[in-house]
Every structure is written in structure tokens, then in C-alpha cells.
ROVEXDREN-53380 format. One record per residue: residue in one letter; x, y, z of N, C-alpha, C, O in turn. Coordinates in pm, whole numbers, padded with zeros to 5 digits, always signed. Layout:
// residues N
AXYZXYZXYZXYZ/...
END
This chain:
// residues 307
M+00961-02188+00194+01036-02064+00167+01000-01958+00270+00885-01948+00313/Q+01100-01878+00309+01078-01768+00401+01128-01639+00338+01204-01641+00241/L+01084-01526+00394+01136-01398+00349+01283-01387+00386+01324-01432+00493/K+01363-01328+00299+01507-01322+00321+01543-01224+00433+01633-01251+00513/S+01474-01112+00438+01501-01012+00539+01411-01031+00660+01304-01090+00649/K+01455-00983+00775+01369-00988+00893+01258-00883+00885+01163-00887+00963/D+01270-00789+00790+01177-00675+00782+01115-00666+00642+01167-00722+00546/V+01002-00593+00633+00944-00559+00503+00937-00407+00497+00849-00345+00555/L+01034-00349+00426+01049-00205+00423+01010-00143+00290+00986-00022+00282/G+01003-00224+00186+00964-00172+00055+00967-00281-00049+01033-00384-00031/L+00896-00261-00159+00894-00360-00265+01016-00353-00354+01047-00449-00425/L+01087-00241-00352+01211-00232-00428+01311-00336-00379+01388-00391-00457/A+01309-00364-00248+01405-00456-00189+01360-00603-00192+01440-00692-00165/L+01234-00628-00225+01183-00766-00229+01204-00828-00366+01193-00760-00468/S+01234-00957-00368+01247-01028-00495+01109-01069-00547+01010-01063-00474/K+01105-01108-00672+00981-01158-00732+00928-01276-00652+00808-01286-00628/E+01018-01366-00611+00978-01485-00537+00921-01450-00401+00825-01513-00356/E+00977-01349-00334+00926-01308-00204+00787-01245-00217+00699-01270-00135/I+00768-01164-00320+00637-01104-00343+00533-01213-00367+00422-01207-00314/E+00569-01312-00448+00476-01421-00476+00446-01502-00350+00333-01547-00331/L+00546-01521-00264+00523-01590-00137+00420-01515-00052+00331-01576+00006/I+00433-01383-00045+00339-01301+00032+00199-01312-00026+00101-01328+00047/L+00188-01305-00160+00058-01314-00225-00006-01451-00202-00127-01460-00177/N+00073-01556-00210+00019-01691-00189-00026-01710-00045-00128-01774-00019/T+00050-01655+00049+00012-01665+00190-00115-01584+00216-00202-01626+00292/A-00125-01468+00153-00245-01385+00167-00368-01457+00113-00478-01440+00165/N-00349-01537+00010-00460-01614-00046-00517-01710+00058-00638-01728+00067/E-00429-01771+00137-00474-01862+00244-00542-01783+00355-00640-01830+00414/M-00491-01665+00384-00552-01581+00488-00690-01532+00443-00781-01519+00525/K-00704-01504+00314-00833-01459+00261-00939-01568+00281-01055-01537+00307/K-00899-01694+00269-00993-01804+00289-01048-01802+00432-01165-01830+00455/I-00961-01767+00527-01004-01757+00667-01106-01644+00681-01208-01659+00747/L-01077-01531+00617-01164-01414+00628-01302-01440+00569-01403-01406+00631/V-01308-01499+00451-01438-01519+00385-01522-01624+00456-01643-01631+00436/Q-01458-01707+00537-01533-01805+00616-01593-01741+00741-01672-01804+00812/G-01555-01617+00768-01608-01548+00885-01539-01583+01015-01589-01551+01123/V-01423-01649+01006-01349-01686+01127-01279-01561+01181-01204-01496+01108/K-01304-01528+01306-01250-01404+01363-01132-01427+01458-01079-01332+01514/R-01091-01552+01475-00976-01577+01561-00913-01712+01528-00977-01816+01538/V-00785-01708+01487-00706-01828+01467-00578-01812+01548-00537-01699+01574/P-00512-01921+01589-00401-01911+01684-00264-01888+01622-00163-01913+01688/H-00257-01841+01500-00129-01833+01429-00026-01743+01497+00094-01770+01487/L-00069-01638+01565+00024-01546+01632+00003-01546+01784+00030-01446+01851/L-00044-01656+01836-00062-01668+01980+00073-01648+02049+00173-01705+02007/N+00075-01567+02154+00196-01535+02229+00296-01448+02153+00412-01437+02191/K+00250-01386+02045+00333-01288+01973+00277-01149+01999+00156-01132+02015/S+00364-01050+02002+00320-00913+02029+00350-00823+01910+00458-00828+01851/V+00251-00739+01875+00262-00647+01762+00234-00506+01812+00132-00482+01878/F+00323-00414+01781+00306-00273+01819+00298-00189+01692+00372-00212+01597/T+00207-00092+01691+00202+00005+01581+00248+00140+01630+00211+00185+01739/L+00330+00206+01548+00379+00341+01576+00343+00426+01455+00412+00423+01353/F+00236+00503+01467+00191+00585+01355+00216+00732+01386+00145+00796+01463/Y+00321+00785+01322+00357+00925+01338+00278+01013+01243+00287+01136+01249/E+00202+00952+01154+00109+01022+01064-00030+00965+01085-00046+00850+01126/N-00131+01046+01057-00269+00999+01071-00299+00888+00971-00249+00887+00859/S-00381+00795+01014-00423+00686+00927-00549+00624+00984-00563+00610+01105/T-00639+00587+00897-00757+00511+00939-00750+00371+00883-00751+00273+00958/R-00743+00360+00749-00748+00230+00684-00630+00140+00721-00649+00025+00762/T-00508+00193+00706-00390+00109+00726-00378+00065+00871-00355-00053+00899/R-00394+00158+00963-00378+00121+01105-00487+00023+01150-00457-00075+01217/S-00612+00050+01114-00719-00041+01156-00705-00177+01089-00739-00280+01147/S-00653-00178+00965-00632-00303+00895-00527-00389+00964-00545-00510+00979/F-00418-00327+01007-00315-00400+01082-00371-00450+01216-00342-00562+01258/E-00449-00367+01280-00505-00406+01409-00598-00526+01394-00591-00621+01472/I-00686-00522+01295-00776-00634+01270-00696-00759+01236-00725-00868+01285/A-00594-00743+01149-00511-00857+01110-00445-00921+01231-00446-01043+01245/G-00386-00839+01318-00319-00892+01435-00413-00963+01530-00381-01070+01582/K-00529-00904+01554-00625-00963+01647-00687-01091+01591-00711-01186+01666/Y-00713-01095+01459-00765-01218+01399-00665-01333+01413-00705-01449+01418/L-00535-01299+01419-00431-01402+01431-00393-01428+01577-00298-01501+01605/S-00468-01369+01671-00449-01391+01815-00323-01326+01872-00274-01369+01976/A-00271-01223+01805-00155-01153+01859-00196-01062+01974-00310-01018+01983/C-00099-01034+02060-00117-00928+02159-00087-00798+02087+00028-00768+02058/F-00191-00720+02058-00178-00603+01971-00187-00475+02052-00279-00457+02132/T-00089-00385+02032-00088-00257+02103-00063-00144+02006+00037-00144+01933/N-00153-00047+02005-00133+00073+01926-00070+00179+02016-00133+00225+02111/L+00054+00218+01987+00122+00318+02067+00074+00456+02025+00105+00500+01914/P+00000+00526+02110-00051+00660+02074+00062+00763+02077+00091+00822+02182/V+00125+00786+01963+00242+00873+01955+00212+01012+02009+00299+01075+02069/S+00090+01061+01986+00056+01198+02027+00060+01219+02178+00073+01332+02224/I+00049+01111+02255+00053+01125+02402+00165+01041+02463+00166+01017+02584/S+00258+00994+02378+00367+00910+02428+00488+00996+02462+00484+01119+02452/S+00596+00930+02501+00720+01000+02534+00783+01067+02413+00876+01147+02428/V+00735+01035+02292+00783+01103+02172+00762+01253+02186+00845+01333+02144/Q+00648+01292+02247+00618+01433+02265+00709+01498+02369+00712+01620+02381/K+00781+01416+02444+00878+01469+02541+01019+01471+02484+01115+01505+02553/G+01030+01435+02356+01161+01441+02291+01227+01307+02272+01342+01302+02229/E+01159+01198+02302+01220+01066+02285+01244+01038+02138+01157+01064+02054/S+01362+00986+02104+01396+00959+01966+01329+00830+01918+01284+00748+01998/L+01323+00816+01787+01265+00695+01728+01342+00572+01772+01283+00468+01803/I+01474+00581+01775+01556+00466+01815+01528+00428+01960+01514+00310+01991/D+01519+00527+02047+01491+00497+02188+01353+00437+02206+01334+00347+02288/T+01255+00487+02131+01121+00429+02137+01127+00283+02094+01068+00196+02158/G+01199+00255+01984+01214+00119+01936+01281+00028+02038+01238-00086+02059/K+01385+00078+02102+01455-00004+02200+01368-00030+02323+01378-00136+02385/T+01282+00065+02358+01188+00043+02467+01092-00070+02433+01065-00156+02517/L+01039-00069+02310+00948-00175+02268+01020-00308+02256+00961-00413+02282/D+01147-00305+02217+01228-00428+02215+01237-00488+02355+01225-00609+02374/A+01258-00400+02453+01268-00447+02592+01136-00507+02640+01135-00589+02732/L+01026-00465+02577+00894-00519+02612+00862-00646+02531+00749-00693+02530/Q+00965-00699+02465+00953-00825+02389+00862-00815+02268+00790-00909+02235/A+00866-00699+02201+00789-00684+02077+00841-00780+01971+00962-00793+01953/N+00751-00847+01903+00789-00934+01791+00786-00858+01658+00872-00878+01572/V+00685-00771+01643+00671-00693+01520+00639-00548+01555+00559-00521+01644/M+00703-00455+01484+00670-00314+01495+00625-00266+01357+00694-00286+01257/V+00510-00203+01353+00455-00147+01229+00466+00004+01240+00410+00064+01333/I+00536+00067+01147+00559+00210+01159+00516+00287+01035+00543+00246+00923/R+00447+00398+01058+00421+00498+00953+00486+00627+01000+00467+00669+01114/H+00562+00689+00910+00638+00809+00950+00645+00906+00834+00649+00867+00717/Q+00646+01034+00867+00650+01138+00764+00787+01149+00699+00800+01211+00593/A+00889+01091+00759+01025+01099+00703+01059+00972+00626+01049+00862+00679/A+01100+00988+00501+01144+00873+00422+01267+00812+00487+01360+00883+00526/G+01267+00679+00499+01380+00610+00559+01367+00581+00707+01449+00509+00764/A+01264+00637+00772+01246+00614+00916+01229+00465+00950+01288+00419+01047/P+01151+00388+00872+01139+00244+00902+01274+00171+00894+01300+00080+00972/N+01359+00212+00799+01491+00150+00786+01576+00180+00909+01647+00093+00960/L+01569+00304+00956+01643+00343+01076+01598+00260+01195+01680+00212+01272/L+01467+00244+01210+01414+00165+01320+01460+00020+01307+01506-00039+01405/A+01447-00037+01189+01482-00178+01166+01629-00206+01199+01662-00313+01248/D+01715-00109+01170+01859-00127+01195+01893-00124+01342+02005-00161+01381/N+01799-00081+01426+01832-00062+01568+01746-00145+01664+01755-00127+01785/V+01663-00235+01610+01580-00319+01697+01591-00466+01654+01627-00496+01540/K+01561-00555+01747+01559-00698+01717+01426-00739+01653+01421-00834+01575/A+01320-00667+01686+01188-00700+01634+01183-00683+01483+01263-00611+01424/R+01088-00754+01422+01062-00735+01279+00993-00600+01259+00914-00557+01343/V+01023-00533+01149+00966-00401+01122+00893-00405+00987+00946-00454+00888/I+00771-00351+00987+00693-00338+00863+00670-00190+00837+00625-00117+00924/N+00702-00149+00717+00681-00011+00675+00536+00008+00635+00489-00056+00540/A+00465+00094+00705+00325+00125+00672+00314+00259+00602+00208+00322+00600/G+00426+00303+00543+00428+00430+00469+00531+00524+00527+00523+00560+00644/D+00630+00563+00444+00731+00656+00495+00751+00769+00395+00806+00750+00287/G+00705+00887+00435+00722+01006+00354+00671+00986+00213+00561+00934+00193/M+00752+01025+00115+00718+01004-00026+00799+00888-00083+00828+00884-00202/N+00836+00794+00004+00921+00683-00039+00839+00562-00082+00819+00542-00202/E+00791+00480+00013+00718+00359-00024+00601+00334+00071+00596+00387+00182/H+00508+00254+00024+00394+00205+00102+00372+00060+00058+00277+00030-00013/P+00461-00030+00101+00461-00167+00047+00333-00246+00069+00292-00322-00018/T+00268-00230+00185+00149-00312+00209+00032-00269+00122-00050-00352+00084/Q+00023-00139+00090-00082-00094-00001-00059-00151-00141-00152-00198-00205/A+00065-00146-00187+00095-00201-00320+00071-00352-00324+00021-00404-00423/L+00105-00421-00217+00083-00565-00213-00066-00599-00220-00105-00694-00288/L-00149-00522-00151-00292-00549-00158-00349-00513-00295-00443-00576-00342/D-00291-00412-00359-00332-00378-00495-00298-00492-00591-00380-00532-00673/I-00176-00542-00580-00130-00650-00667-00210-00777-00640-00246-00849-00733/F-00238-00804-00515-00319-00920-00477-00459-00911-00539-00512-01010-00589/T-00517-00790-00536-00649-00769-00594-00647-00793-00745-00738-00854-00800/L-00543-00744-00811-00529-00767-00955-00515-00915-00987-00579-00965-01080/R-00433-00984-00910-00414-01128-00937-00542-01206-00911-00573-01302-00982/E-00616-01164-00810-00742-01231-00777-00844-01211-00891-00920-01303-00923/K-00844-01093-00951-00939-01063-01058-00902-01128-01191-00990-01176-01263/F-00773-01129-01223-00730-01175-01355-00658-01310-01355-00635-01368-01460/G-00621-01358-01235-00555-01487-01227-00405-01481-01249-00337-01583-01234/H-00352-01366-01283-00209-01351-01311-00175-01202-01311-00264-01117-01318/I-00046-01172-01304+00001-01034-01314+00080-01015-01444+00070-00910-01508/E+00157-01113-01482+00238-01102-01602+00151-01074-01724+00052-01142-01750/G+00190-00971-01798+00116-00934-01919+00004-00834-01898-00049-00780-01995/L-00033-00807-01773-00138-00708-01747-00086-00567-01778+00033-00540-01767/K-00178-00480-01815-00147-00340-01836-00223-00259-01732-00345-00269-01721/V-00150-00178-01656-00209-00102-01546-00175+00046-01562-00058+00081-01579/A-00276+00131-01558-00255+00276-01563-00267+00332-01421-00367+00310-01353/I-00166+00405-01378-00168+00474-01249-00182+00623-01277-00092+00684-01336/V-00294+00680-01235-00330+00816-01275-00344+00905-01152-00417+00871-01059/G-00276+01018-01152-00297+01112-01042-00169+01176-00992-00077+01203-01068/D-00166+01200-00862-00055+01272-00800+00064+01176-00781+00088+01127-00671/I+00136+01152-00889+00250+01061-00886+00362+01117-00797+00426+01042-00723/K+00384+01245-00805+00495+01310-00735+00497+01280-00586+00602+01249-00530/H+00382+01290-00521+00376+01274-00376+00337+01134-00332+00319+01109-00213/S+00324+01042-00427+00263+00912-00397+00364+00801-00368+00434+00755-00458/R+00369+00758-00243+00448+00639-00210+00379+00513-00262+00444+00411-00285/V+00246+00520-00281+00172+00408-00338+00217+00382-00482+00237+00267-00521/A+00234+00489-00560+00280+00474-00698+00419+00412-00703+00445+00325-00786/R+00507+00455-00616+00643+00401-00615+00644+00252-00584+00707+00174-00655/S+00576+00212-00478+00576+00070-00443+00509-00014-00551+00554-00124-00581/N+00401+00038-00609+00330-00039-00712+00415-00059-00836+00415-00168-00893/V+00488+00042-00879+00566+00024-01001+00677-00079-00980+00707-00156-01070/W+00737-00081-00860+00841-00182-00834+00780-00322-00835+00833-00413-00898/G+00670-00338-00764+00609-00470-00753+00550-00519-00883+00572-00634-00921/L+00476-00435-00953+00409-00476-01076+00509-00511-01186+00491-00611-01256/T+00612-00430-01202+00708-00458-01308+00791-00582-01278+00828-00655-01370/K+00820-00609-01150+00892-00732-01116+00811-00856-01152+00867-00961-01184/L+00679-00844-01146+00592-00957-01176+00548-00959-01323+00467-01043-01363/G+00602-00868-01403+00579-00875-01546+00466-00791-01601+00427-00810-01716/A+00413-00698-01524+00307-00610-01573+00367-00487-01642+00481-00449-01615/Q+00289-00427-01729+00326-00299-01789+00253-00188-01714+00132-00196-01693/V+00326-00086-01673+00267+00024-01597+00275+00153-01678+00381+00187-01732/N+00164+00223-01688+00158+00356-01750+00126+00458-01642+00029+00442-01568/F+00206+00563-01633+00177+00674-01542+00110+00786-01621+00146+00812-01735/A+00013+00853-01559-00049+00969-01621-00073+01076-01516-00131+01050-01411/A-00028+01197-01546-00046+01311-01455+00000+01437-01527+00068+01430-01629/P-00037+01553-01473+00021+01677-01527+00173+01675-01509+00224+01608-01419/A+00243+01746-01592+00390+01746-01587+00442+01789-01450+00548+01744-01408/T+00368+01875-01381+00411+01921-01249+00403+01811-01143+00460+01825-01035/L+00332+01703-01175+00313+01596-01077+00379+01465-01117+00347+01360-01062/I+00473+01470-01215+00553+01352-01248+00701+01392-01249+00747+01455-01344/P+00775+01358-01144+00918+01391-01141+00993+01315-01251+00951+01206-01290/P+01104+01369-01301+01180+01306-01410+01226+01164-01378+01236+01081-01469/E+01254+01134-01250+01307+01000-01217+01209+00888-01246+01249+00772-01255/F+01081+00919-01260+00983+00814-01287+00999+00756-01427+00949+00647-01456/E+01067+00829-01515+01093+00777-01648+01195+00664-01645+01211+00591-01743/R+01265+00648-01530+01366+00543-01517+01315+00421-01442+01393+00332-01407/T+01186+00415-01416+01131+00304-01339+01090+00186-01426+01055+00080-01375/G+01094+00203-01556+01046+00098-01646+00902+00119-01686+00848+00042-01766/A+00838+00221-01631+00699+00252-01667+00696+00352-01783+00795+00421-01809/K+00583+00357-01851+00561+00455-01957+00500+00580-01895+00399+00572-01825/V+00560+00694-01919+00512+00820-01862+00430+00894-01967+00478+00921-02078/C+00307+00927-01932+00216+01000-02022+00168+01127-01953+00156+01131-01830/Y+00140+01228-02031+00081+01350-01977-00064+01364-02021-00131+01463-01992/N-00111+01262-02092-00248+01256-02138-00312+01131-02079-00267+01020-02106/A-00417+01148-01999-00478+01035-01931-00537+00933-02029-00525+00813-02007/D-00599+00981-02135-00661+00890-02231-00557+00802-02299-00584+00685-02329/E-00439+00858-02324-00331+00780-02384-00285+00670-02289-00262+00556-02331/A-00272+00703-02161-00227+00606-02062-00329+00496-02039-00292+00381-02013/I-00456+00529-02049-00565+00435-02018-00598+00342-02134-00657+00236-02114/K-00563+00381-02255-00602+00306-02374-00558+00159-02365-00438+00129-02362/G-00655+00069-02361-00628-00074-02364-00580-00137-02235-00539-00253-02235/V-00584-00063-02122-00533-00121-01998-00637-00211-01932-00757-00200-01957/N-00587-00302-01846-00676-00393-01772-00724-00334-01641-00826-00376-01587/A-00650-00236-01590-00688-00176-01461-00642-00031-01457-00536+00004-01509/I-00724+00052-01393-00689+00192-01370-00680+00213-01220-00775+00185-01146/M-00567+00262-01176-00548+00294-01035-00545+00445-01021-00448+00510-01059/A-00652+00502-00967-00658+00647-00947-00598+00680-00811-00635+00621-00710/L-00506+00774-00808-00441+00813-00683-00508+00936-00624-00556+01023-00696/R-00511+00940-00492-00570+01056-00424-00490+01182-00454-00367+01182-00443/M-00558+01287-00492-00495+01417-00507-00468+01471-00367-00561+01498-00292/Q-00341+01486-00333-00305+01531-00199-00313+01684-00197-00213+01756-00208/L-00437+01729-00181-00467+01872-00196-00388+01958-00097-00362+02075-00123/E-00351+01899+00017-00275+01974+00117-00132+02000+00071-00063+02084+00129/R-00087+01928-00034+00052+01943-00079+00064+02007-00218+00174+02042-00260/E-00048+02023-00287-00041+02064-00427+00017+02204-00446+00108+02223-00526/N-00036+02304-00372+00021+02439-00376+00044+02493-00517+00155+02532-00551/G-00059+02494-00596-00049+02551-00730+00005+02460-00837+00026+02503-00950/M+00029+02332-00804+00079+02238-00905-00028+02201-01006+00003+02152-01115/V-00154+02223-00970-00264+02212-01067-00346+02339-01058-00356+02401-00952/A-00405+02378-01171-00478+02506-01174-00598+02504-01080-00622+02600-01008/S-00673+02393-01082-00790+02379-00995-00832+02233-00996-00798+02160-01089/V-00906+02191-00895-00952+02053-00892-01051+02027-01004-01060+01915-01056/R-01125+02130-01042-01222+02114-01152-01148+02085-01283-01188+01997-01359/E-01042+02159-01306-00964+02136-01428-00895+02000-01423-00887+01930-01523/Y-00844+01965-01304-00779+01834-01290-00878+01722-01328-00843+01631-01403/H-00998+01731-01275-01096+01625-01303-01130+01620-01453-01151+01512-01508/K-01134+01735-01516-01166+01739-01659-01064+01661-01741-01101+01592-01836/Y-00936+01672-01705-00831+01612-01787-00778+01479-01732-00723+01399-01808/Y-00794+01456-01602-00736+01335-01543-00834+01254-01458-00804+01141-01421/G-00948+01310-01426-01047+01237-01348-01106+01121-01427-01118+01129-01549/I-01142+01015-01357-01196+00897-01423-01348+00902-01418-01409+00899-01311/D-01408+00910-01537-01553+00904-01549-01586+00792-01648-01496+00724-01697/R-01712+00774-01678-01754+00664-01766-01691+00677-01905-01646+00577-01962/K-01687+00797-01958-01630+00817-02091-01483+00780-02094-01438+00712-02186/R-01408+00825-01994-01263+00796-01993-01238+00647-01972-01147+00591-02034/L-01316+00583-01887-01300+00439-01864-01325+00359-01990-01269+00251-02007/S-01409+00409-02079-01444+00335-02200-01323+00310-02289-01328+00223-02377/G-01215+00384-02269-01093+00362-02348-01011+00244-02302-00921+00200-02373/A-01041+00192-02183-00967+00076-02130-01014-00052-02197-01111-00051-02273/A-00945-00162-02170-00982-00291-02227-01115-00339-02169-01155-00297-02061/K-01181-00427-02240-01305-00486-02191-01278-00560-02061-01180-00634-02050/G-01364-00540-01962-01347-00605-01832-01249-00536-01740-01210-00593-01638/A-01206-00413-01775-01111-00340-01691-01173-00306-01556-01294-00285-01545/I-01088-00301-01455-01134-00268-01319-01078-00133-01276-00981-00083-01332/L-01142-00076-01176-01106+00056-01124-01065+00044-00979-01137-00014-00898/M-00948+00099-00945-00892+00088-00811-00861+00226-00754-00847+00324-00827/H-00851+00232-00622-00815+00356-00552-00769+00320-00412-00834+00240-00345/P-00655+00377-00366-00607+00343-00232-00687+00406-00119-00674+00364-00004/G-00772+00506-00150-00853+00570-00048-00772+00666+00039-00650+00650+00050/P-00835+00763+00100-00976+00799+00080-00996+00873-00052-00904+00938-00103/I-01116+00863-00107-01147+00921-00238-01191+01067-00223-01268+01100-00134/N-01141+01151-00311-01198+01285-00329-01297+01273-00444-01258+01282-00561/R-01425+01254-00414-01525+01237-00519-01535+01364-00604-01533+01476-00552/G-01544+01343-00734-01549+01456-00824-01413+01512-00857-01402+01611-00930/V-01307+01451-00803-01170+01492-00835-01100+01377-00907-01082+01382-01028/E-01060+01272-00832-00998+01157-00899-01101+01072-00972-01075+01019-01080/L-01218+01058-00911-01323+00974-00966-01456+01048-00961-01482+01124-00868/S-01538+01025-01060-01677+01072-01049-01747+00981-00949-01705+00867-00930/S-01852+01030-00885-01926+00947-00790-01981+00822-00857-01987+00715-00797/E-02023+00838-00982-02076+00723-01055-01972+00612-01064-02006+00495-01044/M-01846+00647-01093-01743+00545-01108-01698+00489-00974-01663+00371-00965/A-01700+00571-00872-01660+00522-00739-01754+00411-00691-01712+00321-00619/D-01880+00419-00732-01981+00321-00688-02018+00221-00798-02116+00149-00786/S-01940+00218-00904-01975+00137-01021-01940-00011-01002-01870-00048-00908/L-01988-00093-01093-01957-00236-01090-01809-00260-01121-01753-00362-01081/E-01745-00167-01193-01603-00183-01226-01513-00156-01106-01398-00197-01103/S-01567-00086-01006-01487-00049-00889-01463-00170-00798-01557-00244-00766/V-01337-00189-00757-01303-00297-00663-01247-00238-00533-01172-00303-00461/I-01286-00113-00505-01229-00042-00391-01262-00110-00259-01176-00120-00172/E-01384-00156-00243-01420-00225-00119-01348-00359-00107-01312-00401+00003/E-01327-00426-00218-01251-00551-00215-01106-00526-00175-01045-00608-00107/Q-01052-00413-00218-00915-00378-00178-00903-00367-00026-00802-00407+00031/V-01006-00315+00038-01003-00299+00184-00992-00436+00252-00909-00454+00341/L-01075-00532+00211-01070-00666+00269-00937-00733+00236-00879-00800+00321/N-00890-00716+00114-00763-00777+00075-00647-00718+00153-00545-00784+00172/G-00662-00594+00198-00559-00533+00282-00541-00607+00413-00430-00619+00463/V-00650-00655+00469-00642-00734+00593-00570-00865+00565-00485-00908+00644/A-00602-00931+00454-00539-01058+00418-00389-01041+00398-00310-01124+00443/I-00349-00934+00329-00206-00909+00306-00134-00885+00438-00024-00937+00459/R-00194-00807+00526-00127-00776+00654-00124-00897+00746-00028-00915+00822/M-00226-00981+00739-00221-01109+00811-00105-01194+00759-00032-01255+00838/A-00088-01197+00629+00019-01276+00568+00156-01228+00612+00243-01309+00645/L+00176-01096+00615+00306-01042+00654+00335-01070+00801+00447-01110+00836/L+00237-01050+00888+00257-01077+01030+00289-01225+01051+00374-01259+01133/F+00222-01311+00977+00246-01456+00988+00387-01491+00940+00460-01561+01010/L+00425-01443+00822+00555-01479+00764+00671-01427+00848+00773-01495+00862/L+00656-01307+00903+00767-01247+00978+00785-01307+01117+00887-01283+01182/T+00689-01383+01163+00701-01443+01298+00718-01594+01292+00702-01662+01394/R+00750-01647+01174+00770-01792+01163+00912-01830+01202+01008-01782+01142/G+00925-01915+01303+01053-01977+01336+01158-01877+01383+01141-01756+01372/G+01266-01930+01434+01378-01849+01476+01348-01765+01599+01236-01766+01650/K+01449-01692+01645+01435-01606+01761+01374-01475+01720+01373-01438+01602/R+01322-01404+01821+01261-01275+01795+01362-01183+01728+01330-01068+01697/
END
């Protein structure tokens, strides 16, 4: 089986079968990683370019490691010093990379829909590494992969996503992916941080964190995007009191529940330091699983056919 589209732009557009294919392929890639193998020939003679119009540490370095472990010719296009600063359009940048025989372009952009625009105008495969407040498919895939690795399945799991839902592309991608695979998703946030449309996603919307967390198998705490809040919460101290995850709040979850976070963490805001470093936390495992997921996507998108 192969992915139906030449691109991976979001989990809303992927079928259940495609998501499972990615997860199964990532499982094979994880085996390579845990063996300590730092170079396999799967993407030999393939070229991967990253275009990050927004700052990133984890996602960009994860893609770079994934590409290099698979023997790809990997190039990070430094947008801040490229022709973009001279007024070059996204389409023209894409066509330039197409002319350089790019096989895959990985893009993060502050505008929702930018990866789709790029994909429609280039021959190369395009992976969305986060676009505005729309989607972040690779983060959601690594989250789902981590859940499946811990519990052996996704169907029937209960997952609470707590935090800045309004600005979170991670929340959007996760709800599409998790519900397609049969999980129940509970959202929890102040009313100012949950837009009305989230009630139509199939998830349960709560304004009380303890209600959302009761009996769940996993809690996903989202980063409070303090640069965007602008009075949407009274203070970070108050936010932590009502929505931050500490030992007491975690005790309401099901036995064996795990704690997740896409990073970077604002300690004392989304999570207490104790919980960030606790045995229930799988945050470091998420980082490694992110490499496996990105290896899987690069592998699947470059199998067979013309560029």
C-alpha cells in the first residue's frame, strides 16, 4: 500500500488506512533507531529541502536527522538570508527547488494553507511541518505513534488535550487523527481558548480540566502561547491553578495514564516541574518517535514513480 496523495498536508485529508500505514512504517524505522544505526541507504540519491518561515528547533532538527539517517541529500534553506528576503514568492522558491531536482520539500509557514499552495505548484512531494493555526500533522502522528506504542492500540483510548486549543495546530491534527482511529478526545481550556467550531470535531469540550481528565488514558498538555494570549487568561499563575497538570490533577486519570507535551514546556504553567520529570511523562520518548515518524514519511513519499 502507498499513500494516495503525493503530499502530506494534514491528518484531516488522510484516511484511517493511510495513518496506519505511516504508523506501521514508523515502527520499522524505530527499530533502526534503537539499534543505534545512523545510516541506511533508503533515501540514497534523494534530495530533501526544508523551508522554515517560522522558528523551530525540534521539528526542523528532527527532519534533518531523519533525512540524514536515511542517506538523503539534505539541505536546510535559510529563509532569513535567502531570496525570500528580496521579495521572492513561495511559488517561485518552490519552482527553483524543483529545478534543483528536489524530491521532498518540508515547509513550516505562519500562513494557514501555505503548504497546499506550494504542493499545487511543484512536482516534489511536500510535507507540512506546521501552517499557521491550521495543522501540524507530523507532531500529531508522533503523538499517536507514542500512544499506540504505550497501549498497543488507539481504538477505545481516552485522551484529554488541555491548554491553548484556540491557537494550537497540534490540537487540530490530533483530534482528526485520534478520532479516525477510534479514540475519544476531551478538550479542556478556558472558554476564551476554545473556539465554537471545536464542538463539531467529534471531541467533548470541557471548561473544567478535572472533568476532562477523569478516567483518561493520556493527558496531552499544550504549550501556552504566551506571545498570542493578550489577555485571554488572567495570569499564568491562575491558568496553572485551574488547568496546569500537577500530581493531584493527574490522579483523576485512569491507572497507568501517561503525560504528553509537544514542547517546549513552560514549567509551572502547563506542567509542574515534578510532572514534567515524572515517570508518567513520555515527553523524551515523543522526541525520538518524532524522528521515526519523519523517517517513515520521507521513505513513503519517495517510493517508486517519478519525482
